[in-house]
N, C-alpha and C positions, 0 to 999 in steps of 0.2 A: 504494500500500500504506500504509494509515493505521495503522502500528504503531510502537511505541516503540523496538523493537530491530531494525529492518529490517536483516537481515544482507546484506552485500554482500561479494564476494570482497576488495575493497579499498575502504574508504570513506575520505573525507576527514575526518581527526580534527577534533573540535570545537576542541581545543587542539593546536597544532602542537608537536611535540617540539623542544626546543632542542638545541643541541650538548651531548652528554654524556648521562648516565643520565636516564630519565624520572622526574620527581618525583611522589611519591605521598603521600597522607594515608591512614592506616589507622585506621578507627573500629572499636572492638571488638577491640583488638589482643591481649588476653589470652585471648580465646575460641578455639574450635576453628578457625574460619576465619582469624582474625587470626594465630594462631601458625603456621599452615601457610603463610599469605601471607608472613610474615617469613622462613620457611625458603626459599621461592622467591626472595625478594629477596637473602638472604645468599648464595645459590648463584649469583646473577647480578648482581654489583655493577656490572658494566659497563652493564647495562640499566636498573636501577632504583635510586632513592635515596628513602628515606622521610624526609619533612621534619617529620611530626607524627604523634602517636599519641593515641588516646583509649581509655579503658576505664571500667568502672563504678566501680572503686575497691576491689574485694575482693581483688585479688592484686597488691598494691603492689610486692612484691619482684620479681615477674616483669616488671611494667611498667617498673620502674627499670632492670632488666637489659636489657630490649629498647631502652629509650630511649638508654642509654649505648652499647650495642653498635652501634646504628644511627646514632648521632650526630644525633638529631633536634633541631630548634629548639624545639619546643613539645610538652608533654604535657598531656592533659586528663583529669580524672576527674569523673564525674557526682556522686559523693558528696563534699561539701566536708569531711566529717569525716576523709576519707582523706588529706588534704593533709599533715598533720604526719608521718605514717608514710611517705608518699611522699618528702617532703623528706629525711627521715632515711635512707631506703634509697638515694636518689640520692647523698647525701653520702658514705655508707659505701662505695659501689661506684665512685665517680667516679675515684679514683686520678689526680687532677690534671686530668681532662677537664672541659670546660666543662659546667655544669649547664643543662638546658633550662628555658625558661619554663613555669610551671605555671598552667593554667586549671582552674577548678572550678565545679561547679553543673550543674543540668539542661540549661542551654543551651550548655555548654562544647563538646560534640561538634558542635553546629550551627555554632558559631563556627569550629571547625577546618575544617568542610566548605566554608567560604568562602575558605580560604587560597589563595594563589597556588600552583598546582601543575597537573599535567596531569590526574591521575585521583584520584578519591576512592573507596576501597574501603569500602563500608558493610557491615561485618560485625557490626553490633549485632543482638542478638536482641530481637524484640518490636516493637510499634508505636511505641515511643519513637524508632525510627529514622526516622519520617516527616519531622520537621522537618529533620534533617541531609540527608535525600534531597532535599527541596525546595531547601534552601540550596545544595547542590552543583550542582544543575541550573540554578538561577537565576544562579549565579556562572559558568556556562559550562564547568564541569568535565565530563570523562567520568566517568560514574557506573558503577563496577563493583559491581553490586548482588547482595549475598548476603542482605540484609535484605528477604526477600519480603514481610514484613508491611506495610512502609511502602507498597509498591505496592498491596497488596490493600486495606488500609483507606483509602488515599488515592488510589485509582485515577483519578478525574476530575481531582483536583488535580495529580497527577503528569503525566497526559496533557496538561494545559493548558500546562505549562512545558517539557516535554522535547522536544528536537529529534530528528528521525530519526537513529538511530545513536548518540545520546548515552548510552544505557543499554546496557551489556554485562552479561548475566546470569551469575551464578556457580553457581547451583544446577546440579547435574550434569545434571538432566533438561532444563533450559532451555538449558544450553550445548549439549547434544546436538541439540535442536531448532534452535537458532541456527545450528549448522553444517550440519545436514541441509537446512534451507530454502535454502541457497545453491545447491542442486541444481535449483531450478526457480523459477518466478514465483509470486507470491501467488495468481493466478488458477488455477494448476495444482495447488494444494494441495487434496486431498480431505479429509484428516483429520490431526490430530496424535495420536500414540499415546504417552502418558506411561507409563513403566514404574514399577512399585512392587516392592520386594523382598518385600512381604507381611508384613514385620516378624516378630517372634518367634511370632506366632500364626497364621501362614498355614495354611489348611486346617481350622481349628477352627470349629465352629458357634457361634452366639450363645449357646446353652446352655452350651457348654464354656468360654466366655469369662467367665462370671459370677463364677467364683471365683479368677481369676488375681490374683497378688500384685504389689506394686510391684517386687519383685526380678525377677519373671518379665518384667514389661513393660520393664524397663531392659536386659534381655539381648538387644540387637539382634544378629541373626546376621551382619550385614555391616559396618555403619558404627559408628565410635566417635564419639559426639556428646554434647552436653549433655543433662541430664535432660528438659527440656521438649521438645526436638526428638525425643528418643528415644521419649517417650510419644506424641507426635504421630504418629510413624511406626508405633507399635504400634496406635493407633486408626485410622490412615490419614487423620486430620485433615490431616496434612502433605501428603498427596497431594491432598486437596480444595483446600487453599490453592494448590497448584501448578497445579491446573486453572484456578482463577481467574486466577492469574498468567499462565498461557499465553494465556488469552483476552485479557488486557490488553496483553501484550507483542506478540502476533502478530496480533491482530485476526481471530481465527478464532472462529466461533460455538460456544457450549457443546455443541451437539448434534454437533459435528464434532471434539470432543476426547475421546478414549477413554483409559481407564486399563486396563492389563493387568499382571498379576502376573508378575514375572520374578525368581525367587529368587536367581539367580547375580549379579545386579546388574552385569552386564558390558555389556549393551545399555542405555544410559541413557535413551534415548527414540528415537522414529522419526517420520518424516513419510511419509505415503502420498500419492502424486500421482494425478491423474485418469486416467493411463494404466495404473494398476494397479501401478506400481513403488513400492517402499518403500525409503527410505534410512534406515539406522540408524547411530548413532554408538556404537562399542564401545571400551571400555578397562577395565582392572581398576579396582575401586572405590578410587580414591585422589583426594581432593579437590584435590591440588596441580595436577592437570592443568587442571580448569576454572578454578581460581584464576589459574594462570599465563596461560591464554588470555585471561582477563578483563583482567589487568594489562598484557599485551603487545599485545592486539588493535590493528591487524589482523595483527600478526606472531605466529607461534608461538614459544614458548620451548623450545629443544632440551632433551631429557632432563628435562622438568618432572616426569615420573612414568614408571614402567615401563609398557611396552606389553603387549599380549597375547602369551603364549608359544605360538606356533603349532606348536611341536615336541611338544606334549603333547595327548593326547586330551581333549576337553571336550564337555559336553552343556549346551546352553542350553534352558531350559524356559520356556513361557509359558502362563498360566492366566487364565481370565476372573475378574473381580473378583466376590466374593460380597457383594452389596449388602445382604443381610439381616444377615449377621454384622458387616459393616463399613459402616454407613449414612452415614459421614461424607462420602464423595465425592458421593453423591446430594444430601445436605443443602447441600454447598458449591455445587453447580450451581444449586440454588434461590436461594441467597444471592447468588451472582454475577449471576444473571438479575435479581434485585430491584435490585441495585446500590446507589448512594448510600451511606448509612451502614450498610446491612445487613451487608456484609463486616466492618466494624469491630466490630459487635455480635457476630458469629460468632467473630471472632478473640479479642476481649477475654473473652467468656464462656468460651471454651475455655481460655485461660490460667488463669483462676480455677479452673475445674474440674480441670485438670491439677494445680494446686497443692493442691487439696482431696484429690485421689486420692493424691498423694505423701505427704500428711500423714495418710492413713487415713480421711478424711472422706467419700469417695465410692467406690463399687465401680467397677471398670474400665468395665463397660457403661453405667454411669450418666453417664460423662463426656459422650459425644455425645448421650445422651438429654436431659441437662440443658441442653446448648447448644441443642438443638432447641427446648426450651421457651422459653428466653430469646429466641431468634430469633422464635418465634411470637408472643410477647407484645410484641415491639418495634413491630409494626404497620407502617404505611407509612413507609419510610425517607426521610430527607431526601436529595434528589438534585438532579441538573441543574446548571446553571451557577451556581446560588446556593450550592452546597456550599462550606463553609469548613473550615479546620483546626479551628476551635472546634466546628463541628457534629460532626466526627468524634470529637473528644475528649469532648464531652458524651455522645454515644452510647456511647462506650467506658465512661465513668464509670458510666452507668446500667446497662450490661450487666454490669460487674464487680460492682456492688452487688447486682443481682438474682441473678446466679449464686451469689454467696456466701450469699444468703438461701436459695436452693433447696438448696444443698449442705448447709447447716446444718439444714435443715428436717426 
């Protein structure tokens, strides 16, 4: 099985646990994934110890509070201009406690990813997470991956350095597949079924989507997430990215990865086997469960999140995806099949288009339409064993500039 996250009931960890709590580095600590991961850690001090945190630098008060409460050795911020405010916040909250070392700059998170620890949780949003992902893998750490973009834009690079079992995914969909795959061999897998909530616009036609507002698109019916991920869920770009991610993680061809709409978000994904049986992973929509599984794997963390309440009646619905109203998944399949730098172009163009939409510069339906134009103009993507990080970053820069031109046009 040539996959990055080959699930086994018990695998030999890349890094053995020492006596005492498992040491962790959390990248993106002030975001949604990071804050929930810290909640898991604080409720399980006998299992986990955080040694370093990184954040962009926009929420220094929260970062200082996290650092002091966890007693970390090192804190990193991507924005050097945030350092004075961070130092001031740390000093004000320290109450006699030792202050952590501060690193700053665009490479600070990458530096943290190399620190001595057991696992690195990459909860950074966006393709800026690629270098930290590669650094953690090269350093031999277990990579608890919430930053799907780094795998998507740097797929061949990540596959070249990751050892089997070194990546444990945190996306609820890929955690579900990760667990369900333990029920059979790779040769017995017929298809992966990735579930989608359908976002706030499930059931609408393309014509009905033309006039939706930013406020409409940010009103996700199930999950509380940041604005970029929430818009990606509304366009289903997020689901397209997850299809590419599933292909890379589990070595299953794109024509055997299906997306189905499941509004209740209880079944997080499924694996269909060749004998006709399907294994599904179900739990209430709470990211602390997949985060805890990632941090603790191969062991489960008791009471990480509430389970399903089987004493109450419930209905679970499943609907086929409307590719006309939501063309992002079909576009992602094309991009994933092209490979090379094409996924980087897709992702970067989308980030720029989402930004333009949030600022009122693009209509909702123009987000994916504009991304498709940028992908089409990209031509033959750089690929193969010659692909470098610089190739990926150059393709992203071009895609961002072209997407901004089209959005302004």
